[in-house]
NUSEVEX-627830 format. One line per 5 residues: number of its first residue (from 1); for each residue x, y, z of N, C-alpha, C. Coordinates in steps of 0.001 Angstrom, whole numbers, plus 500000, padded with zeros to 6 digits. Layout:
NUM) X Y Z X Y Z X Y Z  ...
// end
This chain:
1) 857540 407091 380067 857607 408084 380846 858877 408643 380501  859237 410296 380195 860309 411038 380173 861341 410638 381424  862717 411139 381009 863342 411128 381817 863439 412112 383038  862662 413317 382592 862359 413947 383769 861164 413306 384610  860272 412595 383947 859190 412207 384845 859753 411197 385576
6) 860726 410637 385420 861472 409434 386276 861977 409927 387584  862811 411388 387323 863347 411933 388550 862396 412455 389100  861136 412944 388655 860143 413559 389590 859532 412672 390237  859127 411697 389704 858411 410692 390416 859079 410074 391463  860371 410092 391222 861021 409161 392809 861288 410076 393634
11) 861408 411460 393418 861589 412613 394553 860502 412871 395043  859188 412989 394463 857881 412848 395262 857742 411843 396342  858431 410512 395573 857792 409491 396599 858821 409290 397438  860215 409972 397722 861074 409643 398423 861837 410968 399553  861680 412348 398753 862372 413194 399068 861374 414008 400262
16) 861490 414468 401208 860710 415463 401810 860390 416600 401348  858829 417046 401231 858502 417863 400404 858503 419585 401158  859599 420170 401190 860018 421161 401673 860615 422380 400525  860008 422032 399606 860565 422835 398372 859759 422993 397472  859097 424316 396951 858415 424513 395759 859090 423828 394589
21) 859494 423006 394174 860265 422889 392676 859693 423300 391263  860516 423688 390570 859948 423893 389031 859392 422348 388302  859231 422369 387578 859310 421346 386704 860635 420961 385916  861884 421093 386663 862947 421150 385481 863933 420126 386297  864622 419446 385961 865721 418216 386545 867053 418649 385717
26) 868048 419571 386373 869005 419920 385826 870320 418702 385747  870756 418578 384757 871847 416930 385058 873338 417377 384659  873428 418588 383782 874903 419003 383548 874954 420324 383210  875905 420881 383379 876379 422182 383055 877945 422821 382991  877850 423731 382349 879153 424445 382288 879544 425907 381927
31) 880080 426430 382914 880107 427794 383206 878755 428462 383705  877987 429316 382562 876729 429704 382898 875545 429025 382039  875900 427938 381395 874804 427043 380537 874696 425876 380943  873496 425273 380980 873023 423928 381259 872384 423313 381094  871820 421854 381300 871235 421270 380354 869854 420171 381226
36) 868586 419896 381065 867827 419361 381752 867530 418277 381144  867046 417117 381933 867198 415655 382055 866778 415203 380424  866071 416297 379716 865391 415865 378433 866203 416676 377469  867379 417301 377510 868590 417488 376589 868314 419288 376486  867033 419767 377036 866743 421546 376851 867981 422351 377627
41) 868465 423201 376888 869598 424337 377321 869155 425364 377944  869791 425867 379109 868941 426755 379888 870470 427660 380236  870334 429233 380080 871445 429903 380827 871163 430240 381976  871927 429908 383405 871691 429817 384521 872143 431298 384965  871150 432330 385564 871122 433303 386287 871221 433271 387514
46) 871085 432117 387814 871431 431869 389740 872472 431376 390412  872957 430659 389569 874349 429888 390115 873929 429195 391490  873109 428503 391481 872466 427730 392990 872135 428755 394124  871731 430033 394019 871454 430995 394476 872774 431734 395276  873595 431807 394253 874736 432650 394703 876004 431609 395111
51) 875550 430493 394640 876939 429513 394998 878166 429006 394046  877788 428715 393160 878510 428515 391773 879290 429658 391150  879954 430356 392145 880571 431774 391955 881301 431613 390363  882355 429963 390077 882688 430256 389104 881855 429354 387930  880705 429279 388193 879808 428806 387278 879698 427184 387317
56) 879041 426253 386441 879378 425034 386639 880822 424457 386201  880644 423372 386723 881991 422541 386555 883570 423306 385627  883820 424617 386690 885173 424923 386017 886339 424440 386004  886848 424171 385447 888304 423294 385056 888942 423658 386314  889455 424655 386741 890443 424993 387746 889935 424432 389007
61) 888890 424608 389560 888152 424440 390817 888143 422910 390681  887653 422461 389635 887679 420643 389469 889101 420050 389545  890146 420593 389118 891377 420262 389236 892158 420235 390879  891557 421151 391519 891991 421467 392832 891283 420931 393712  889844 420221 393664 888931 419697 394458 889516 418265 394254
66) 889700 417374 392967 889875 416420 392647 891816 415835 393022  892235 417049 393128 893730 416839 393719 893547 416446 394772  892995 417251 395423 892903 417127 397179 891621 415747 397500  890658 415042 396899 890124 414322 396836 890928 413216 397084  891955 413143 396268 892587 411649 395739 893782 411882 396889
71) 894125 412854 397758 894508 412534 398911 894128 412349 399998  892962 412998 400517 892655 413046 401798 890986 413929 401583  889997 412891 402021 888810 413915 401802 888129 414513 403082  888555 413777 403951 888105 414413 405638 888928 413820 406596  889384 414602 407545 889531 414665 408794 889401 415364 410138
76) 889245 414905 411090 888376 415730 412119 889183 416921 412300  888577 417869 413006 889430 419236 413184 889985 419194 414399  890106 417960 414867 891297 417606 416054 892809 417399 415284  893003 417233 414065 893804 417651 413420 894123 418787 412277  895607 419272 411838 895718 420321 411176 895751 419548 409399
81) 894991 420608 408414 895216 420024 407429 895856 421273 406176  896287 421154 405253 897093 422060 404736 895958 423131 403816  895079 422974 403291 893814 423618 402955 893332 424495 403834  892578 423878 405003 892250 424798 405672 893274 426110 406311  894318 425674 406592 894912 426789 406881 895536 427937 405497
86) 895505 426875 404532 895869 427737 403526 894939 428836 403142  893525 428582 403061 892349 429364 402538 892178 430422 403885  892520 430178 405166 892395 430833 406172 893275 431938 405977  894433 431711 405702 895749 432852 405481 895218 433581 404083  894641 433099 402866 894059 433883 401933 893112 434898 402454
91) 891956 434726 403344 891031 435484 403820 891659 436463 404399  892322 435950 405405 893087 437246 406635 893752 438309 405828  894580 437920 404985 895147 438683 404408 894616 439485 403196  893564 439230 402743 892763 439904 401680 891742 440726 402100  891635 440625 403760 890307 441264 404284 891009 441904 405327
96) 892149 441865 406036 892860 442285 407200 892093 442078 408573  891187 441139 407941 890833 440452 409483 891473 439194 410156  891137 438711 411560 892817 438401 411952 892580 436577 412229  891289 436155 412160 891402 434616 412290 890172 434098 411402  889581 433096 411377 888782 432553 410501 888371 431221 411279
101) 886927 431143 411501 886538 429490 411871 885521 429186 410635  885775 428046 410202 885077 427493 408608 883843 426406 409408  882714 426470 408673 881716 426274 408984 880838 425389 407565  879759 425324 407577 879168 424241 406671 878374 425396 405780  877862 426246 406169 876531 426807 405600 876662 428359 406120
106) 875672 429564 405642 875524 430445 406141 874606 430816 407050  873868 429978 407437 872846 429961 408917 874025 429479 410076  874813 428363 409594 875809 427883 410954 876577 428949 410960  877331 429616 410056 878326 430695 410264 877883 432122 411078  876481 432395 410987 876105 433188 411516 875256 432603 413010
111) 875271 431604 413497 875344 431129 414558 876436 431128 415286  877538 431041 414645 878934 431459 415324 878929 432505 415661  878922 433759 414628 879315 435208 415196 878066 435369 416396  876915 434867 416399 875988 435081 417448 876793 434798 418789  877215 433481 418645 877773 432924 419869 878975 433935 420171
116) 879849 434371 419107 881254 435105 419722 880570 436328 420303  879950 437001 419917 879636 438539 420197 878978 438464 421318  878355 436980 421769 877718 437196 423216 878494 436725 424125  879895 435819 423795 881035 435535 424510 881671 437044 424817  881638 437539 424153 883094 438833 424190 882011 439730 424983
121) 881108 439832 425020 880356 440831 425983 880330 440440 427125  879804 438819 427553 880188 438214 428596 881431 438154 429493  882454 437710 428763 883737 438104 428938 884094 439271 429441  883474 440217 428836 884388 441630 429344 883592 442337 430488  882077 442117 429953 880745 442909 430783 880030 442001 431993
126) 880384 440654 431805 879507 439665 432748 878061 439498 432096  877268 438862 432508 875961 438577 432184 875080 439777 431840  873778 440009 431428 872824 440613 431044 873270 442036 430053  874051 441362 429231 874455 442254 427837 874744 441353 426821  873483 440673 426461 873720 439537 425419 872509 440172 423989
131) 872029 441025 424294 870951 441476 423226 871349 441949 421967  871017 441161 420748 871296 441518 419491 870602 442306 418558  870837 443675 417948 870148 444256 417006 870254 443796 415598  869035 443591 414575 869183 443119 413571 868292 444647 412657  868299 444237 411554 867129 445228 410906 865999 444636 410329
136) 864968 445128 410157 863819 444709 409729 864133 444407 408405  863237 443630 407586 863602 443249 406110 864999 442182 406335  865484 441935 407363 866386 440784 406761 866704 439546 407189  867486 439012 406585 867426 437326 406517 868982 437020 407240  868824 435872 408013 869992 435620 408478 870026 433933 408315
141) 869077 433185 408122 869164 431707 408295 868211 431287 408661  867946 429659 408624 866761 429224 408753 866541 428151 410132  867864 428167 411002 867855 427674 412615 866989 428269 413264  866634 428102 414260 865819 428369 415375 866344 429742 415517  867434 429881 415864 868229 431302 416186 868536 432171 415175
146) 868672 431805 414027 869029 432525 412942 867969 433474 412422  866757 432134 412420 865103 432981 412315 864703 434028 413135  865308 433671 414346 864769 434646 415701 865510 436098 415387  866818 436069 414346 867608 437082 414150 867149 437925 412697  866103 436986 412426 865692 437488 410793 864597 438282 411047
151) 864571 439895 410541 863596 440685 410666 862249 440909 409938  861905 439236 409403 860673 439458 408566 859561 438513 409506  858185 439276 409646 857330 438591 410088 856926 437079 409285  856993 437192 408603 856660 435843 407657 857519 434865 407895  858899 434503 408628 859195 433651 409076 859570 433154 410478
156) 858546 434227 411468 858182 433813 412624 856680 433334 413100  857087 432343 412580 855934 431433 413020 855941 429860 413000  855435 428961 413475 855176 427442 413562 856106 426995 414611  857143 427564 414671 858563 426895 415405 858872 427431 416655  857922 427928 417823 857748 428485 419046 858472 427417 419850
161) 859027 428108 421002 859453 429365 421076 860939 429688 420211  860870 430873 420031 861940 431351 419262 863337 431783 420276  864311 432119 419491 865722 432066 420714 865440 433440 421055  865464 433828 422432 865073 435143 422489 866846 436479 422516  866164 437433 422498 867562 438160 422796 868217 439003 421367
166) 866659 438973 420676 866911 439690 419247 865574 440766 419223  866304 442077 418744 865081 443168 418536 865402 443913 417045  864654 444396 416597 864863 444883 415273 864637 446595 415172  865607 447126 414252 865247 448104 413685 865213 448561 412069  864860 449666 411780 864698 449788 410343 866085 450679 410076
171) 866153 449909 408793 867435 450085 408070 867456 451804 407845  868668 452468 407994 868744 453531 408107 868316 454708 409161  867501 453775 410285 867061 454762 411664 868509 454735 412736  869099 455655 412511 870334 455874 413684 869598 456063 415053  868848 456731 415062 868156 457062 416103 867374 455838 416993
176) 866909 454953 416078 866490 453615 417045 867550 452771 417182  868757 452687 416640 869631 452072 417113 870384 452843 418651  870002 454250 418283 871027 454745 419832 869673 454432 420852  868253 454616 420487 867739 454302 421768 867652 452779 421929  867770 451879 421282 867885 450807 421823 869277 449738 422027
181) 870045 450422 422232 871475 450118 422361 871864 449547 423699  870959 449859 424814 871085 449494 426218 870808 447937 426257  871748 447144 426927 872074 446038 427112 872353 445207 425610  873233 445786 424498 872895 445551 423421 874834 444934 423443  874899 443704 422771 876350 443377 422208 876899 443517 421158
186) 875780 443904 419981 876093 443426 418629 874938 443852 417981  875241 444800 416725 874332 444898 415564 874731 444314 414508  873835 443396 413998 874259 442390 412840 873153 443037 411540  873897 443253 410557 873580 443966 409652 873652 442756 407975  873107 442996 407154 873516 442679 405744 873544 444124 404676
191) 874691 444241 404160 874947 445542 403755 873838 445496 402257  873451 444533 401865 872035 444514 400596 871618 443165 401033  870193 444044 401471 869287 442972 401629 868832 441872 400813  869329 440670 400377 869051 439985 399913 867831 439347 399498  867087 438399 400251 865968 437652 400601 865272 439062 400991
196) 865649 440017 401194 864436 440939 401461 864231 442035 400205  864836 441646 399194 864049 442287 398094 865692 443195 397360  866785 442749 397553 867939 443261 396886 868021 444662 397545  867968 444660 398481 867743 446410 398730 869165 446687 399438  869965 447689 398897 871263 448020 399780 870818 449078 400818
201) 871750 448767 401684 871399 449524 402700 872212 450961 402361  871699 452175 403187 872275 453557 402588 873689 453864 403446  874471 453924 402470 876175 453902 403176 876184 455034 404623  875346 456003 404571 875702 457100 405772 875206 456406 406741  873923 455855 407096 873456 455099 407836 874663 454014 408414
206) 875289 452845 407703 876061 452090 407857 877356 452898 408355  877708 454199 407828 878947 454570 408612 878891 455121 409903  877584 455910 410304 877126 456403 411276 877059 455121 412509  876275 453882 411749 876273 452948 412826 877441 452353 413067  878606 452341 412519 879999 451608 412683 880524 452518 413950
211) 880393 454094 413653 881047 454846 414349 880242 454456 415941  879099 454852 415909 878483 454316 417136 878528 453113 417799  878732 451710 417102 879047 450654 417863 880502 450803 418448  881283 451792 417728 882918 451619 418197 882849 452362 419751  881934 453494 419792 881972 454128 420687 881635 453342 421767
216) 880233 452413 421533 879743 451814 422770 880563 450634 423198  881320 450055 422159 882140 449095 422381 880811 447838 421942  880213 447986 421017 879110 447010 420146 879986 446359 419118  879834 445083 419131 880313 444335 417867 879603 444888 416544  880232 444956 415668 879503 444944 414304 879654 443376 413390
221) 878792 442828 413155 878428 441605 412354 877993 442199 411206  879071 441787 409930 878270 441678 408669 877826 440406 407937  876759 440416 407896 876431 439171 407043 876457 439206 405604  877555 438223 405055 877778 438483 403500 877937 437196 402988  876722 436697 403706 876606 434690 403213 876333 435035 401550
226) 875664 436232 401269 875136 436509 399804 875840 437593 399118  876706 438320 400191 877239 439467 399113 878529 439306 398931  879390 438282 399673 880619 438088 399655 881163 437301 398603  882325 437460 398586 883180 436004 397494 883067 437257 396191  883283 438298 396033 883128 439105 394889 881757 438952 394287
231) 880767 438830 394949 879442 439107 394104 879272 440462 393853  879315 441338 394687 879164 442599 394648 880208 443391 393475  881099 442769 393194 882446 443564 392255 883658 443866 393603  883913 443531 394580 884763 443878 395452 884775 442380 396534  885750 442033 396714 885678 440751 397432 884741 440447 398446
236) 884511 441572 399548 883356 441656 400335 883144 442879 399906  881554 442898 400048 880451 443921 399899 881180 445095 401144  881622 444921 402492 881918 445855 403207 883149 446985 402929  883998 446126 401763 885011 446833 401160 884203 448287 400431  883386 448343 400118 882798 449579 399098 882101 450264 400107
241) 881867 450074 401065 881216 450807 402400 882207 451342 403567  883685 451076 403220 884741 451622 404043 884612 451484 405426  884187 450497 405852 883843 449988 407317 884858 448746 407958  885187 448546 408969 885729 447556 409436 885017 446882 410479  884323 445786 409783 883669 444799 411068 884420 444183 411647
246) 883672 443794 413029 884588 443050 413832 884285 441762 413468  883188 441237 412866 882790 439859 412637 882198 439852 411058  882641 438982 410243 882150 438781 408664 881666 437357 408731  880675 437408 408323 880160 435843 407997 879975 435788 406497  880752 434490 405759 880561 434193 404252 880270 432548 403997
251) 879615 432594 402943 879538 431264 402815 878865 431394 401187  878113 430522 400727 877578 430480 399120 878355 430566 398489  879203 431147 397923 880061 431602 396874 881211 430788 397095  881779 431119 398241 883180 430654 398861 883729 429010 398505  882372 428360 398679 882632 426986 398392 882612 426733 396714
256) 881976 427442 395986 881770 426937 394260 881082 426056 394160  880158 425739 394991 879074 424146 394977 879481 423228 395891  880322 423480 396674 880715 422589 397984 880210 423444 399222  879621 422591 400284 879191 423085 401621 880433 423677 402311  880706 424958 402548 881552 425914 403240 880922 426837 403679
261) 881561 427389 404502 880893 428982 405075 882074 429119 406458  882409 430718 406571 883179 431404 407291 883010 432098 408031  883552 432126 409571 883198 433312 410413 884497 433501 410113  884873 435411 410233 886040 435999 409849 885828 437053 410976  887019 436853 411724 887437 437373 413380 888197 438682 413058
266) 887889 440026 413631 888968 440976 413570 889543 441017 414975  889997 442049 415363 891066 442298 416664 890249 442389 417803  888966 442672 417748 888296 442487 419226 887826 441217 418955  887771 440270 418515 887025 438931 418405 887841 437544 417916  888974 438141 417694 890043 436771 416971 889930 435926 418109
271) 890073 436637 419543 890609 435240 420556 889376 434885 421607  888202 435345 420893 886797 435138 421725 886841 433749 422108  886749 433073 421066 886279 431635 421113 887752 430736 421415  887543 429841 422664 888011 428802 423056 888007 427192 422699  889161 426810 423015 888576 425355 422797 887499 424816 423480
276) 886644 424063 422684 885150 423638 423415 884063 424572 423534  884325 425885 422823 883373 427046 422943 882580 426711 421732  883047 426370 420667 882605 426103 419201 883144 425236 418486  882340 424505 417570 883252 423449 417279 882141 422827 415416  882613 422031 414451 881709 421688 413750 882450 420503 412844
281) 881769 419678 412821 882070 418318 412257 882832 418872 410859  882044 419238 409966 882171 419591 408316 883238 420548 408284  882965 421352 409093 883846 422982 408709 885174 422781 408314  885787 423461 407279 887167 423294 406866 887779 422172 406395  886432 421379 405892 886666 419879 405072 888048 420421 403808
286) 888887 419340 404091 890181 419769 403053 889646 419816 401533  888692 419171 401122 888438 419362 399334 887550 420498 399274  886872 420871 400265 885822 422358 399830 886824 423537 400293  887700 423362 401217 889095 424342 401350 889698 424572 400119  890069 423218 399305 890866 423386 398326 890239 424006 397004
291) 888810 424077 396982 888400 424194 395959 888285 425893 395971  888059 426143 397226 887680 427676 397757 888947 428467 397418  890077 427727 398072 891524 428362 397831 891624 428918 396395  891370 428197 395375 891212 428178 394002 890469 429442 393642  889266 429432 394241 888252 430430 393991 889134 431890 394358
296) 889891 431727 395669 890211 433363 396093 891204 433492 395165  892082 432636 394867 893066 432986 393881 892992 433630 392620  891654 433176 392183 891170 433630 390763 890316 435278 391137  890188 435515 392187 889077 436832 392372 890461 438028 392691  891229 438225 391543 892188 439016 392323 891420 440407 391476
301) 892268 441641 391466 891537 443159 391212 891077 443241 389742  891497 442560 388643 891103 442224 387080 889800 441501 387319  889627 440378 387858 888269 439484 387962 887401 440093 388565  887734 441097 389576 886839 441960 390225 886082 443142 389431  886963 443594 388850 886848 444980 387827 885567 444028 387036
306) 886194 442984 386393 885226 442406 385055 883690 442274 385680  883542 441614 387055 882406 441378 387705 881539 442829 387429  882074 444245 388102 881405 444991 388180 881355 445543 386900  882080 445245 385675 881385 445795 384637 880376 445048 383918  880592 443691 384368 879215 442826 383598 877725 443258 384622
311) 877785 443634 385758 877166 444328 386652 876424 445857 385533  876999 446319 385528 876837 447519 384395 875980 447133 383286  876788 446251 382770 876237 445873 381533 874804 445352 381362  874496 444448 382473 873411 443625 382838 872057 445074 383120  872616 446255 384040 871597 447117 384087 871134 447831 383107
316) 872133 448308 382095 871719 448920 381156 870986 447917 380006  871296 446981 380001 870198 445958 379048 869088 445758 379609  869153 445781 381260 867027 445427 381667 866678 446630 381621  867450 447854 381874 866611 449053 382096 865837 449187 380619  866293 448603 379582 865536 449195 378263 864404 448081 378139
321) 864092 446866 378775 863313 445538 378664 861917 446344 379168  860632 445399 378415 859585 445904 378958 858942 445446 380391  858402 446009 381007 857717 446141 382326 859025 446354 383141  859958 446738 383191 860988 446932 384186 860920 448880 384365  860775 448804 385732 860806 450329 386375 862171 450608 387197
326) 863434 449877 387268 864324 449769 387952 864774 449074 388124  866222 448666 388498 867249 447572 388981 868012 448192 390073  867997 447209 391251 868897 447303 392442 869851 446367 392535  870865 446685 393603 871722 445999 393723 873019 446360 393614  874034 445321 393509 875486 446066 393269 876014 444815 392694
331) 877016 444909 391448 877924 443878 390805 876820 442994 390103  877158 441754 390403 876348 440887 389616 875238 440216 390892  874963 441139 391888 873615 440505 392640 872796 441659 392248  871622 441770 391255 870656 442318 390649 869212 441882 391097  868851 443222 391391 867234 443256 391619 866312 443877 390639
336) 865284 443360 389733 864492 443867 388848 863232 444197 389508  862861 445643 389392 861724 446303 390064 860812 446468 388581  859943 445499 388918 858708 445118 387835 857744 446719 387924  856825 446859 386625 855741 447580 386645 854421 447087 385897  853280 448041 385862 852084 447443 384971 851686 445937 385915
341) 851841 445654 386967 851294 444565 387965 851798 443203 387125  852881 443294 386952 853890 442282 386518 854256 441190 387724  853942 439950 387689 854649 439378 389371 855975 438477 388881  856936 438761 389577 857970 438398 389668 858025 436799 389364  857503 436220 390000 857176 434665 390028 856779 434260 388433
346) 855734 434705 387761 855584 434328 386479 856496 434870 385624  857283 435831 385595 858275 436120 384886 859332 434755 385171  859732 434335 386333 860439 433140 386742 859838 431973 385574  858682 431875 385648 858146 430604 385199 858513 430947 383233  857810 431992 383153 858405 432296 381531 859924 431976 381296
351) 860632 432869 381933 861818 432599 381709 862618 431265 381764  861960 430042 382449 862162 428674 382055 861897 428150 380916  860619 428626 380300 859925 428139 379461 861144 428472 378042  861455 430140 378208 862491 430381 377404 863623 430418 377254  864395 429403 378403 865508 429072 378725 866477 429665 379215
356) 865698 430365 380384 866891 431088 381503 866068 430920 382852  866973 430719 383896 866996 430382 385041 867258 431594 386071  865744 431851 386740 866052 433361 387356 865530 433215 388829  865820 434327 389667 865265 434101 391141 864229 435028 391442  863461 435080 392440 862985 436410 392952 863259 436411 394564
361) 862956 437553 394455 863397 438427 395887 861989 439366 396198  860997 438600 396803 859783 439499 397512 859166 439929 396158  858951 441018 395605 858163 441494 394393 859493 441537 393142  860508 441363 393352 861478 441703 392353 861888 440403 391777  862567 440282 390645 862953 439188 389794 864745 439691 390149
366) 865386 438552 390681 866462 438494 391192 867478 437612 390411  868620 438316 390213 869636 437834 389218 870994 437667 389905  871629 436158 390316 872965 435914 390693 873600 434984 389743  873958 435755 388600 874635 434763 387254 875764 434382 388123  876742 433388 387533 878077 432971 387716 879077 434170 387661
371) 879925 434442 388240 880882 435440 388371 881650 435436 387147  881989 434267 386194 882452 433881 385284 881536 433890 384114  880293 434062 383984 879390 434373 382762 879779 435054 381647  879918 434309 380333 880662 434988 379380 879606 436123 378720  879996 437192 377737 879234 437944 377569 878292 437286 376372
376) 878766 436231 375912 877787 435544 375127 876509 435126 375946  877017 434371 376870 876138 433825 377704 875151 434623 378617  875717 435769 378673 874889 436998 379184 873840 437258 378503  874427 437477 376815 873559 438291 375835 872326 437205 375428  872815 435621 375717 871515 434988 375266 870391 434617 376428
381) 871317 434620 377783 870087 434788 379196 869118 436283 378769  869885 437628 378615 869020 438342 378772 868266 438536 377821  868418 437817 376664 867599 438051 375327 866376 436643 376027  866128 435961 376544 865414 434846 376899 864398 435879 378345  865244 436411 378959 864750 437269 380339 863587 438312 379331
386) 864214 439084 378248 863297 440014 377980 862271 439486 376951  862212 438168 376693 861267 437639 376052 860008 437472 377254  860888 436566 378602 859829 436326 379466 858952 437422 380040  859694 438577 379993 858829 439854 380463 857782 440504 379582  858173 440347 378513 857538 440405 377108 855916 439463 377202
391) 856195 438288 377704 855179 437414 377387 853973 437798 379024  854826 438280 379978 854303 438442 381239 853044 439323 381381
// end
C-alpha cells in the first residue's frame, strides 16, 4: 500500500464524507510549490482557496507565529493581548475604518456583519427595519444564516427553515435596489463574485448603490473574504472601486494559513456592538494575529503593485492557450472562460496529472495563486495548465 493509500484509507474510515477530495495527499510545501505523500511535485495555484497569501511555510510568517507560540498560544477575550491590538491598529490605519472584531472564518465574519447591521437599525429606528439585500449569484458562507444571504438557489435546500430577512437583486440593477429598499437595513455585496464565477460587479452600479445607501441610511457591507488582503492588487478590493463601506469582512488570506477573520467597522458602525452583543472563543487568537500582522506589514505598495503585475502576466499567457475564450477577475483572482465545450472540472483533473493544482468556479477554471509566487513557479504552473487545457 502506498503512502497515499494509507492516508486515504484512514480518512475514508474516520473523517466525515463532506468533501469531494481529489486523489492527492499534500504533505509539504514551500511558497507555491508542494509535494504529495509519494513525492510528486505540484505548483499550487489555489493557495488553500485564497488562504496561503504568502504561500507555504513563509520564513517570516513562521518566525512571527512561532515566536508568539512560545509566549502565549491562547487566552480568553476577557483579557488583552498585544498581537490582537497590533493587528487591529494596522488594519484601521491602512483602511480608514475605525474598529475591528476578530473571528475565525468568513461565514462567522459575515454573521457578525449581519448582526451589527440589524442592531444599528434597531437602535436608531426600532424594530421592522431588518431586511438585508444581497446580490443574486453571491456566496456569503455555509452557516444557516449566511446560506440565507447567499443568492444561489443551489444552496437553498435541505436545511430548512432558513433564516428570514434576506432578499436578492441582480448585480447591476440599481432600480431593483431602489424598489426593494423599504424595511432594509443593509446591502451586502461581493465586489467580485468568487464562487459565483469570478465575476467583477460593475463599478458604476457599485458607485450608484453606495450613494443610494448613504442617502437612505442603509449600511453598505462589503464581503471581502476572498478579495481582501492583497488578492486583487490592492489591500482591499473596495479601494479600487472608490467607495467607503460601513462594514467590511475579511478572512482567508489574512491568517496566512491559520484560522482568522475580521469585521471592520466604519464611523456609523464602530460603536454599535456592546459587551455581550457578540463574542467568539478563538477570534483574535494571539498566534494567528501575530502571523497576520507579519502579512500586513509585507503588503506594502511595492508588494501590491507586483501582485497586479503578476495578474497581468497570467492573463497575457492564459489568453494564448487552447480552449480559452476569456479571462476574468482582478490581480491574482483569475477566472478562465472555456470554449469548445471544455469542462472546468476536467481541466482541474488533468492539471493534477500534469503537476498543477487548480480550482473551479461554476463553468470557469479559477486561479488563486499565492501572492508570493515566483515567476519561475508561475511559468512552471502555466506550462502544466496549458498542457491540461490541450488534453481536455
